[in-house]
C-alpha positions as a printed Julia matrix, in Angstrom:
358×3 Matrix{Float64}:
  85.98  103.59  101.17
  83.25  105.23  103.35
  80.07  104.06  105.71
  76.64  104.4   104.22
  73.6   105.39  105.72
  70.34  103.73  105.23
  69.06  106.07  103.57
  71.77  105.91  100.8
  70.43  102.67   99.62
  67.65  104.48   98.17
  69.41  105.04   94.99
  68.12  104.35   92.01
  70.33  101.48   90.7
  70.95   99.61   87.08
  72.96   96.86   88.51
  72.39   94.75   91.47
  75.25   92.0    91.33
  74.38   89.04   94.46
  78.05   87.58   95.64
  79.74   85.41   98.27
  82.94   87.01   98.33
  83.54   90.05  100.36
  84.32   93.3    98.72
  87.16   94.32  100.75
  88.27   90.34  100.97
  91.55   89.52   98.14
  90.95   91.8    95.44
  89.98   89.18   92.44
  87.61   88.44   89.29
  84.35   90.08   90.96
  86.46   93.2    91.87
  88.44   94.11   88.73
  85.15   93.52   86.37
  82.42   95.38   88.57
  84.75   98.5    88.83
  84.79   98.37   85.24
  81.67   97.54   84.42
  80.45  101.05   86.97
  81.71  102.75   84.34
  78.18  102.0    82.43
  76.28  101.46   84.77
  75.75  102.43   88.74
  75.91   99.43   91.09
  74.92   98.32   93.93
  76.95   94.99   95.05
  74.98   92.53   97.24
  76.95   90.36   99.3
  76.0    87.26  101.98
  74.14   88.39  104.76
  76.74   89.36  107.83
  73.57   88.57  111.08
  71.71   90.86  113.17
  73.49   93.4   115.27
  72.59   96.2   117.17
  69.26   96.43  115.5
  70.45   97.81  112.77
  69.05   96.9   109.32
  71.97   97.7   107.08
  75.6    97.87  106.6
  77.32   99.01  104.01
  80.56  100.67  102.21
  80.51  103.08   99.08
  83.46  102.19   97.09
  83.24  105.4    94.39
  80.34  107.17   92.98
  78.98  104.23   90.94
  79.28  101.26   93.52
  77.81  100.88   96.53
  78.01   97.76   98.57
  75.69   96.03  100.91
  75.89   93.48  103.56
  72.46   92.75  104.85
  72.42   92.41  108.7
  69.73   89.4   108.38
  70.4    85.77  109.73
  69.67   83.9   106.8
  70.38   84.15  103.0
  66.73   83.36  102.22
  65.3    86.21  103.73
  67.58   88.87  101.56
  64.59   89.0    98.52
  61.38   90.03  100.69
  64.52   92.73  102.69
  65.64   94.02   99.37
  62.19   94.8    97.63
  61.4    96.96  101.44
  64.76   99.07  101.38
  65.18   99.33   97.21
  63.37  102.09   96.07
  62.79  100.81   92.81
  61.96   96.49   91.82
  62.54   96.44   88.72
  66.6    96.8    87.55
  68.21   96.86   84.16
  71.01   93.8    85.42
  71.15   91.75   87.61
  74.46   89.17   87.9
  74.97   86.36   90.06
  78.49   85.21   91.31
  76.3    82.17   93.61
  73.66   80.47   92.75
  72.52   80.89   96.69
  70.88   84.22   96.32
  68.29   82.24   93.52
  65.29   83.19   95.57
  65.82   87.3    94.97
  64.29   85.95   91.95
  60.83   85.69   93.46
  61.11   89.49   94.36
  63.2    91.46   91.95
  62.67   91.75   88.26
  65.35   92.14   85.78
  66.13   92.8    82.69
  69.19   90.65   81.91
  70.18   87.64   84.4
  74.04   87.38   84.32
  75.52   84.45   85.74
  79.35   84.95   86.29
  80.57   81.9    86.89
  84.25   81.77   88.54
  84.25   78.82   90.35
  82.65   75.07   91.18
  81.16   76.27   94.67
  79.31   73.18   95.33
  82.43   71.16   95.96
  84.28   73.88   98.16
  84.07   72.9   101.75
  81.2    73.78  103.99
  79.01   74.73  100.85
  75.07   73.69  101.04
  73.84   70.04   99.69
  71.08   72.6    98.18
  73.26   74.36   95.95
  73.44   72.41   92.62
  69.4    72.63   92.45
  70.0    76.31   93.36
  72.1    76.41   90.35
  70.06   74.47   87.92
  67.6    77.21   88.75
  70.12   80.34   87.89
  71.19   78.07   84.77
  66.95   78.74   83.8
  66.86   81.78   84.93
  69.7    83.24   83.32
  70.3    84.82   79.48
  73.75   84.47   79.65
  76.41   82.66   81.57
  79.9    83.33   81.65
  82.66   81.05   83.33
  86.17   82.42   84.26
  88.28   79.26   82.38
  87.88   76.86   80.08
  87.07   73.43   82.15
  84.32   75.85   83.48
  83.06   76.98   80.26
  82.63   72.75   79.31
  81.18   71.44   81.98
  78.57   74.2    81.95
  78.26   74.64   78.22
  76.09   71.84   78.1
  73.41   73.38   80.59
  72.87   76.64   79.18
  72.3    77.45   75.63
  74.21   81.54   76.05
  77.54   80.71   77.2
  80.99   82.55   76.75
  84.24   81.53   78.44
  86.01   84.59   79.7
  89.69   83.31   81.79
  90.88   85.4    84.4
  92.66   88.34   82.82
  95.12   90.82   84.41
  95.85   94.33   84.86
  99.29   94.39   83.63
 100.32   98.18   84.78
  99.39   97.17   88.15
 101.33   93.87   88.55
 104.37   95.14   86.22
 107.6    94.4    86.38
 110.5    96.0    88.97
 107.58   97.03   91.65
 108.49   99.99   94.03
 111.33   98.86   96.31
 110.78  101.66   98.78
 107.9   100.42   99.86
 109.07   96.79  100.64
 108.21   95.95  103.89
 110.13   94.25  106.41
 108.39   90.94  106.95
 109.71   89.76  103.58
 113.39   92.39  103.78
 114.04   89.9   105.56
 113.9    86.71  104.46
 117.03   85.02  102.77
 116.95   84.71   99.12
 116.08   82.76   97.4
 112.62   83.06   97.31
 109.87   80.95   95.57
 106.27   82.59   96.64
 102.45   82.68   96.45
  99.92   84.96   96.48
  95.94   84.45   97.44
  93.83   82.43   99.53
  95.11   79.75  101.76
  92.51   77.18  102.55
  91.75   73.34  101.36
  92.75   73.8    97.74
  96.44   74.13   98.7
  98.87   71.36   98.33
 100.03   71.58  102.29
 102.26   67.94  101.92
 103.77   69.27   98.25
 104.91   72.86  100.68
 106.01   71.29  103.4
 107.66   68.25  101.6
 109.64   70.75   99.19
 110.43   72.69  101.75
 112.4    70.07  103.51
 114.14   68.91  100.42
 115.79   72.26   99.67
 116.52   73.98  103.46
 118.33   76.36  101.33
 114.96   77.92   99.38
 112.56   80.08  101.45
 108.97   79.16  100.87
 106.46   82.13  101.76
 103.07   82.25  101.55
 101.1    85.6   101.33
  97.57   85.21  102.03
  94.52   84.45  104.1
  93.42   81.17  105.82
  89.98   80.28  105.24
  88.36   76.68  106.11
  91.74   75.22  107.26
  93.04   75.78  110.6
  95.82   77.64  111.77
  98.04   74.14  113.24
  96.83   72.34  109.79
  99.68   74.6   108.39
 103.36   72.61  107.38
 106.13   74.0   110.15
 109.35   74.42  109.07
 112.29   76.58  109.39
 112.03   78.03  105.48
 108.75   78.46  105.1
 107.35   82.21  105.99
 103.39   82.85  106.21
 102.94   87.12  106.08
  99.52   87.25  106.39
  96.78   88.79  103.83
  98.37   91.89  102.13
  96.57   94.43  100.13
  95.95   94.49   96.14
  98.05   97.71   95.98
 101.11   96.26   98.3
 101.09   92.42   95.65
 103.66   93.94   93.29
 105.93   94.61   95.63
 106.26   91.64   97.16
 106.12   90.19   94.03
 108.98   92.02   92.83
 110.82   90.34   95.55
 109.88   86.44   94.68
 112.74   84.71   92.79
 109.7    81.97   91.72
 106.35   82.25   91.86
 104.69   78.83   93.08
 101.63   77.89   92.49
 101.23   74.4    95.07
  97.51   73.57   94.45
  96.49   70.23   95.47
  94.75   67.81   92.34
  91.14   67.43   93.54
  87.4    68.4    92.89
  88.13   71.78   94.37
  90.59   72.73   92.25
  89.23   70.07   89.03
  87.99   73.73   87.58
  90.05   76.12   88.4
  91.99   79.07   86.41
  93.69   80.91   88.63
  94.0    84.85   87.85
  97.58   84.97   89.5
  98.78   82.96   86.56
  99.08   86.47   84.76
 100.37   88.22   87.53
 103.23   87.25   88.07
 103.77   87.01   84.19
 103.68   90.4    84.35
 106.49   90.24   86.86
 108.52   88.32   84.96
 109.2    85.24   87.27
 109.39   82.36   86.22
 106.63   79.92   87.57
 106.22   76.54   89.11
 102.53   75.11   89.39
 101.0    71.7    90.04
  99.19   70.08   86.86
  95.81   72.11   86.52
  94.04   71.14   84.03
  93.59   75.18   82.71
  97.23   75.94   83.76
  98.51   72.95   81.69
  96.4    73.05   78.87
  97.18   77.03   78.32
 100.84   77.34   79.41
 102.52   74.45   79.63
 105.46   75.44   77.23
 106.22   78.3    79.5
 105.68   77.31   82.88
 107.81   74.34   85.02
 104.84   72.11   85.79
 105.92   69.63   88.75
 103.42   66.5    90.44
 106.21   66.31   93.31
 109.07   67.63   95.6
 111.38   66.1    93.04
 110.03   67.96   90.27
 109.6    71.12   92.75
 113.36   70.75   92.91
 114.08   70.37   89.44
 111.82   73.39   88.28
 114.03   75.36   90.99
 117.38   74.24   89.8
 116.47   73.51   86.29
 113.67   75.98   85.38
 112.67   76.04   81.61
 113.91   79.39   79.75
 112.91   81.58   77.25
 109.48   81.61   79.19
 109.66   85.76   79.49
 108.93   85.79   75.54
 106.25   83.61   75.82
 104.77   85.61   78.67
 104.47   88.55   76.86
 102.84   87.14   73.54
 100.1    85.91   76.11
  99.88   88.99   78.15
  99.43   91.04   74.48
  95.95   89.0    74.22
  93.88   90.11   77.34
  93.34   92.6    79.73
  90.54   92.92   82.28
  89.66   96.06   80.72
  89.23   94.01   77.17
  87.33   91.53   79.36
  84.75   94.02   81.23
  84.07   95.45   77.56
  83.42   92.4    75.64
  81.02   91.54   78.96
  79.01   94.66   78.79
  78.95   94.37   74.74
  76.55   91.03   75.09
  74.35   92.55   78.15
  73.75   95.23   75.86
  72.59   93.22   73.12
  70.02   91.03   75.27
  69.25   93.83   78.23
């Protein structure tokens, strides 16, 4: 990726994407979908403002010829609409794609042939969420032509609020996460960790059941618990400390298959609370691609779709049993599930819907 100059944003764009997540953060649903959408659209991804920096108005990246990322150097998201109207060459665009209702005010300044709300999380339940977000989402739902949801639970929650809702659960790039990752690229931080390894990768935040992690590690001192990913919205001192818990920090999307290959078990130790009520973890299918036995708490969408092949747990005793007596025959189930899904298929179906309404 290369840095962009102010004049680079004078390009013609077909689609403007408004995203609360940074493009160069954890590679997940927005990056998967928008990268594929860029085959048909020239796209500008607008992130949340990063604040004023040395009188610079613009900061951005060129991901590819058809994807630019803008990080507005303004202080408040409420200023974004007038800011974009001033810097963009056009005022009317084919598609406006929203990942967060916090961007709703831009609709007072820019016009779109079709408005898409890709709801991947119930953001109003997250720590530090604005009290206005529920009201903002009501406005976005009123304006949207179509709503996509990142899981079945979210679909059930949104279909009562909009006339055109489609469920597109998290998918997977199977080639990227194929079994037996590239051992020659293995990094030393995981090479030195004793086996067996029960591993997790993803954001480490208030959605993780830290008590479960700690109690399970204490119950199984011979097992290494590896946590890969950035720490967000919690303090490092909040993390459980044990000789057999290892925090390896954030890894790139390209590195993840290598680390995943070294797991003996892959875990999703999510707390069961309002923050996880609607999640459909992308990593579930990625773990399956690597053929790893999966241990997960009883997240609603996981239980509903994968209870026949995933080891479901409630506490450290269940965790112990899952490690010592995992389900058998899971790989056959994995293969059947993976045949039915890919990010390519998901993006194609989304594009077809947009072409009808735009």
